[in-house]
C-alpha positions in Angstrom: -20.9 8.9 72.7 -24.6 11.2 73.3 -25.9 11.8 69.8 -25.5 15.3 70.4 -22.0 15.3 71.3 -20.6 13.8 68.3 -17.3 15.0 67.1 -17.3 17.5 64.3 -15.1 17.9 61.6 -15.5 21.6 60.2 -18.4 23.2 58.2 -16.6 22.5 54.8 -16.7 18.7 55.4 -20.1 18.6 56.6 -21.3 20.6 54.0 -19.5 18.2 51.6 -21.7 15.4 53.4 -25.0 17.1 53.0 -24.2 17.0 49.4 -24.2 13.5 48.5 -27.9 13.7 49.2 -30.9 15.5 47.2 -34.0 17.0 49.4 -35.4 13.4 49.8 -32.6 12.2 51.7 -31.7 9.4 48.7 -27.7 9.6 47.7 -27.4 11.9 44.7 -25.7 10.2 41.9 -24.4 13.4 40.8 -22.6 14.3 43.8 -21.3 11.0 44.1 -19.8 11.9 40.6 -18.5 14.6 41.6 -16.8 13.3 44.8 -15.3 10.5 42.5 -14.2 13.1 39.7 -12.5 15.1 42.8 -11.2 12.5 44.4 -10.9 14.1 47.5 -11.1 12.5 51.0 -13.8 14.0 53.7 -15.3 13.3 56.4 -18.5 14.7 57.9 -22.0 14.6 59.4 -25.4 15.6 57.9 -28.6 16.3 59.8 -31.5 14.4 59.3 -31.9 12.6 55.7 -36.0 12.6 55.2 -37.7 11.2 58.1 -36.0 8.1 59.2 -32.2 8.8 59.4 -28.7 11.1 59.1 -26.2 10.4 56.8 -22.6 11.2 56.6 -20.0 10.3 53.7 -16.1 9.5 53.6 -13.5 9.5 51.1 -11.0 7.1 52.6 -7.3 6.4 51.4 -8.7 3.4 49.3 -10.6 6.6 47.2 -14.0 4.8 48.2 -16.8 6.9 49.1 -19.2 5.8 51.9 -22.3 6.7 53.0 -23.5 5.7 56.5 -27.1 5.6 57.6 -27.9 5.7 61.5 -31.8 4.5 61.6 -34.0 6.9 63.9 -37.0 5.2 63.1 -38.6 1.8 63.2 -39.1 0.4 59.8 -38.5 -3.4 60.0 -37.2 -3.5 56.7 -34.5 -6.0 54.6 -31.2 -4.2 54.3 -31.4 -4.7 50.3 -34.9 -3.4 50.2 -34.1 -0.3 52.3 -31.0 0.5 50.1 -32.9 0.2 47.3 -35.3 3.1 48.3 -31.8 5.4 49.4 -29.7 4.6 46.6 -31.8 4.7 43.4 -29.3 4.6 40.6 -28.2 0.8 42.1 -30.8 -1.8 41.1 -32.1 -4.1 44.0 -29.6 -7.0 42.0 -26.8 -4.7 42.2 -26.6 -3.8 45.7 -27.2 -7.5 46.8 -24.2 -8.3 44.5 -22.6 -5.0 46.7 -23.9 -6.9 49.8 -22.2 -10.2 49.2 -18.9 -8.6 47.9 -18.5 -7.0 51.7 -19.3 -3.7 50.4 -22.3 -2.9 53.1 -21.5 -3.4 57.1 -24.6 -3.0 59.6 -23.5 -2.6 63.1 -19.7 -2.7 61.8 -20.7 -6.5 60.5 -21.0 -7.9 57.7 -25.0 -8.7 56.9 -26.9 -10.5 54.5 -29.5 -9.4 51.9 -32.0 -10.3 53.8 -30.8 -8.8 57.2 -33.9 -6.9 59.3 -32.9 -3.7 60.1 -33.8 -2.0 63.4 -34.4 1.4 65.5 -30.6 2.3 66.1 -28.7 0.5 63.5 -25.9 1.7 61.6 -25.6 0.9 58.2 -22.4 1.9 56.0 -22.3 1.3 52.4 -19.5 1.5 49.9 -21.1 3.7 46.9 -19.8 2.6 43.3 -19.4 5.4 40.5 -23.0 5.8 39.2 -22.9 5.2 35.6 -22.4 8.0 33.1 -24.9 10.1 32.7 -24.3 10.9 29.0 -25.1 8.0 26.6 -22.1 6.2 24.7 -21.9 5.6 21.4 -22.3 2.1 20.1 -22.5 0.5 17.1 -26.1 -1.1 17.2 -27.8 -1.9 13.8 -30.7 0.7 13.0 -33.7 0.2 10.2 -34.6 3.7 9.9 -37.5 4.7 8.2 -37.0 8.5 7.9 -34.3 11.2 9.1 -34.6 15.2 8.5 -33.6 18.1 10.6 -35.2 17.8 13.8 -36.2 14.1 14.2 -35.5 10.4 13.1 -38.2 7.4 12.4 -37.2 3.8 13.2 -38.1 0.4 13.3 -37.0 -0.6 16.5 -36.0 -4.3 16.6 -36.9 -6.7 19.6 -35.0 -7.4 22.3 -33.7 -3.7 22.1 -34.2 -1.3 25.1 -35.2 2.1 24.2 -32.9 4.2 26.5 -30.7 3.0 29.6 -31.9 1.5 33.1 -30.7 1.0 36.0 -29.4 -2.6 35.3 -28.7 -1.6 31.6 -26.2 0.8 30.7 -25.2 -0.1 27.2 -26.8 -1.9 24.3 -29.7 0.0 23.6 -31.8 2.2 21.3 -30.1 5.5 22.6 -26.6 4.0 22.4 -27.2 3.6 19.0 -28.7 6.8 17.9 -25.9 8.5 19.8 -23.7 6.6 17.2 -25.1 7.1 14.2 -25.5 10.8 14.7 -22.0 10.8 15.1 -20.7 8.4 12.5 -23.5 8.8 10.1 -24.1 10.7 6.9 -26.3 12.5 8.3 -25.1 14.2 11.4 -27.5 15.4 14.5 -28.1 15.2 18.1 -30.8 13.8 20.8 -32.8 16.5 22.3 -31.5 17.6 26.2 -35.2 16.9 27.2 -35.2 14.0 29.4 -31.2 14.0 29.9 -31.7 14.0 33.9 -32.9 10.7 33.6 -31.0 9.4 30.7 -33.7 9.5 28.4 -32.9 12.5 26.0 -35.0 12.5 23.0 -37.6 10.1 24.2 -40.9 11.1 23.2 -42.2 7.7 23.6 -41.4 3.9 24.3 -42.0 0.6 23.1 -41.3 -2.4 25.6 -38.0 -4.3 25.1 -39.4 -7.0 23.2 -42.0 -5.3 21.3 -41.1 -4.5 17.9 -41.8 -1.4 15.5 -42.1 1.9 14.6 -40.7 4.9 17.1 -39.7 8.4 16.6 -37.1 10.4 18.5 -36.7 14.2 18.6 -33.5 15.9 18.0 -33.9 18.9 19.5 -36.0 20.7 22.4 -38.6 21.9 20.4 -40.0 19.3 18.7 -39.3 17.1 21.8 -42.0 19.2 23.1 -44.0 19.3 20.0 -44.5 15.7 19.5 -44.6 15.5 23.6 -47.7 17.3 23.2 -49.2 15.7 20.2 -49.1 12.5 22.5 -50.2 14.2 25.4 -53.8 15.5 23.7 -53.8 12.1 21.9 -53.8 13.3 18.6 -51.1 10.6 17.4 -52.3 7.8 15.4 -50.6 4.5 16.9 -51.8 0.9 15.5 -50.5 -2.4 16.7 -50.5 -6.0 15.4 -50.8 -9.0 17.4 -51.1 -12.7 18.0 -53.7 -13.5 20.4 -54.3 -16.9 22.4 -58.2 -17.6 21.8 -60.8 -17.0 18.9 -62.4 -13.7 19.7 -65.8 -13.7 18.7 -66.7 -9.7 18.1 -64.7 -8.6 14.7 -63.8 -5.2 16.5 -64.5 -4.1 20.0 -63.3 -1.5 22.4 -61.4 -2.0 25.6 -61.8 0.3 28.2 -60.5 -0.6 31.7 -58.1 1.7 33.9 -54.7 0.5 34.3 -52.0 0.8 37.4 -49.4 -1.1 38.7 -49.7 -4.4 40.0 -49.9 -5.4 43.7 -47.7 -8.7 42.8 -43.9 -8.5 43.9 -43.4 -11.9 42.4 -39.5 -11.7 41.3 -38.9 -10.0 38.0 -42.5 -9.0 37.6 -42.6 -6.0 39.6 -42.9 -3.9 36.4 -46.5 -5.7 35.9 -49.6 -3.9 35.6 -53.1 -4.7 36.5 -56.6 -3.5 35.6 -57.4 -0.9 38.2 -60.4 0.4 39.6 -59.4 2.4 42.2 -57.6 5.7 42.5 -54.5 3.9 41.5 -56.0 2.7 37.9 -55.6 5.4 35.2 -57.9 5.8 32.2 -57.0 3.4 29.4 -58.8 2.6 26.0 -57.7 0.1 23.2 -59.6 -0.7 19.9 -59.0 -4.0 18.2 -60.1 -5.4 14.8 -59.8 -9.1 14.2 -58.0 -9.4 10.8 -57.3 -12.9 10.9 -58.7 -16.0 12.6 -56.8 -19.5 13.4 -58.2 -22.6 15.1 -57.3 -21.5 18.8 -55.6 -18.3 17.8 -56.3 -14.6 16.7 -54.4 -11.9 14.6 -55.5 -8.7 15.8 -54.9 -4.8 14.8 -54.9 -2.4 17.9 -55.4 0.9 17.8 -54.2 3.0 21.0 -56.0 5.8 21.9 -54.0 6.2 25.7 -50.5 4.7 26.3 -50.5 3.3 29.5 -47.8 1.2 30.3 -47.8 -2.6 28.7 -51.8 -1.1 27.8 -52.6 -4.1 24.9 -50.4 -6.9 26.8 -53.2 -6.5 30.0 -56.0 -5.4 28.5 -55.7 -8.5 26.2 -55.0 -10.7 29.0 -58.1 -9.5 30.8 -60.2 -10.1 28.4 -58.9 -13.6 28.5 -56.9 -13.7 25.2 -53.4 -13.2 26.0 -50.4 -12.2 23.8 -48.8 -15.0 22.3 -45.3 -16.1 24.4 -46.0 -12.8 27.0 -45.0 -15.3 30.0 -45.9 -12.1 32.6 -49.9 -12.2 31.4 -49.9 -15.8 31.3 -49.7 -15.9 27.4 -48.6 -19.7 25.8 -45.5 -20.2 23.6 -45.8 -21.6 20.5 -43.3 -24.4 19.4 -42.7 -25.1 15.7 -44.1 -28.5 14.9 -44.6 -29.3 18.5 -47.8 -27.7 19.7 -48.3 -25.4 22.4 -47.0 -25.2 26.1 -47.2 -22.8 28.7 -44.3 -20.5 29.6 -42.9 -20.6 33.2 -44.2 -17.6 34.8 -41.3 -17.6 37.4 -38.4 -17.6 34.4 -39.3 -14.9 31.5 -38.8 -16.8 28.1 -36.1 -14.4 27.2 -34.0 -15.7 29.4 -34.2 -19.4 29.0 -31.8 -21.2 27.5 -32.9 -23.4 24.8 -30.6 -25.6 22.3 -30.5 -24.7 19.1 -31.5 -28.1 18.2 -34.1 -28.9 20.6 -37.6 -29.5 19.6 -38.8 -26.9 22.1 -37.4 -24.2 20.3 -40.4 -21.6 20.3 -41.3 -19.7 17.3 -41.6 -16.7 18.7 -39.2 -16.2 22.1 -41.0 -12.7 22.5 -44.6 -11.2 23.0 -46.0 -11.3 19.3 -46.3 -7.5 19.5 -45.3 -5.0 16.7 -46.1 -1.4 16.4 -46.8 -1.2 12.6 -48.3 2.3 12.3 -47.4 5.5 13.7 -48.6 9.1 12.8 -48.4 12.5 13.9 -48.0 16.5 12.3 -44.7 17.4 11.6 -43.6 19.9 13.7 -42.0 22.3 11.3 -43.6 21.4 8.2 -47.6 20.8 9.8 -48.0 18.3 7.1 -49.8 14.9 8.7 -46.8 12.2 8.6 -47.8 8.6 8.4 -45.2 5.6 9.2 -45.6 2.1 8.5 -43.0 -0.8 9.6 -42.8 -4.2 8.5 -43.0 -6.8 10.9 -39.9 -8.6 12.0 -38.9 -12.4 11.0 -39.5 -13.9 14.2 -43.1 -12.1 14.2 -43.6 -13.4 10.3 -42.8 -17.0 11.0 -45.6 -17.1 14.0 -47.9 -15.9 11.2 -47.1 -18.0 8.6 -46.7 -20.8 11.1 -50.6 -20.4 12.3 -51.8 -19.8 8.7 -50.0 -23.3 7.6 -51.2 -25.3 10.5 -54.4 -23.9 12.2 -56.2 -22.6 9.1 -57.4 -19.1 8.2 -59.8 -16.9 8.0 -59.1 -13.2 6.8 -61.7 -10.5 7.6 -60.3 -7.7 5.4 -63.7 -6.0 5.7 -63.3 -4.6 9.3 -64.4 -0.9 9.4 -61.2 1.0 10.6 -58.9 -1.0 9.6 -55.8 0.4 8.4 -52.4 -2.1 8.1 -51.7 -3.6 4.7 -51.3 -7.2 6.1 -50.0 -8.2 2.8 -47.2 -5.5 3.1 -46.4 -5.7 7.1 -46.4 -9.9 6.8 -45.4 -10.7 3.0 -47.0 -13.7 2.1 -44.9 -17.1 1.2 -43.6 -17.0 -2.2 -43.2 -20.6 -3.9 
């Protein structure tokens, strides 16, 4: 049948078909959720989606929503990569799994994730319901440093995502906070700012494996006020890190612009790099040496900007990657067994090491801890400064280095702020 002679099924169905797409031609998760909630079957056609394809959706008797893409441009791309761009609430791994399970067809045939798409191909996808936009409560332990009516300050444990992300819809800090507000002694809620991206209340973030102090807003006014302080760089942020190598200077500034890495190695697509082109954004870090050991240095870092992976990239660029940071070339330190390079093809957190193995690392993540956060309280207008003690793995690492690699403390470096004896308590006899 000629393209302009396709059978129409009525304006109501056509309008419902169009509603599955946003203005950029991508599948709208809210529309898919509404379709499943209504449990209605509809078939129709839509006009061109974005600039390369047309899309329709169907709700069959099996209750599944289906989206059909017809390629009207020559793209020469893999099926999984194409669908990742068109269904943004599903990760590439999830889409590959969907393809393997037979939820995707190309020209009526069962494809592979690596199938190349060409001009004129028709791709049909069973679109599962998107993850819920409302954060679900989960009883995850929290170390609360401060809480009042408008904000909460916590010491985030390592291996905890801040908010739900593509493949992780539970087990996050926000899930823990929603539970705390619902069942704790001090009730509250997360601000609505960022709710459309499943990030309500999140003023700033820490990496999943970075521990330390964070502030979360309980209402919109507080969120905007704190966000303005972060944007204007008036927030005080101090970190401790253990890096590989011995820094010569007691203190220095690192002023290199950062942007996305051009590497597309599997598992490292979030990697950042020093960029001196239009993709680079200004990034400034000040480091101060707190202790030196043979082959390692404990540094205090002051962030003047807040770029993704800023400390990790800056230190690695200088040739001093963080211990355990396999993404940026850091070494893994094993208990009483010296140092071995991490396998960059697999994050250390994903490696399986038996507890009794001599290869058990002292710290199974990047050795980075957010110690101090200072800001002006949006209501009282008082300057508040919070410190977070280091978690056991970080403390064990420093104790190990002091015991086996010698120690040379530099308490006199101007501008140092972190109280080491409080953050990393000395070993008691």
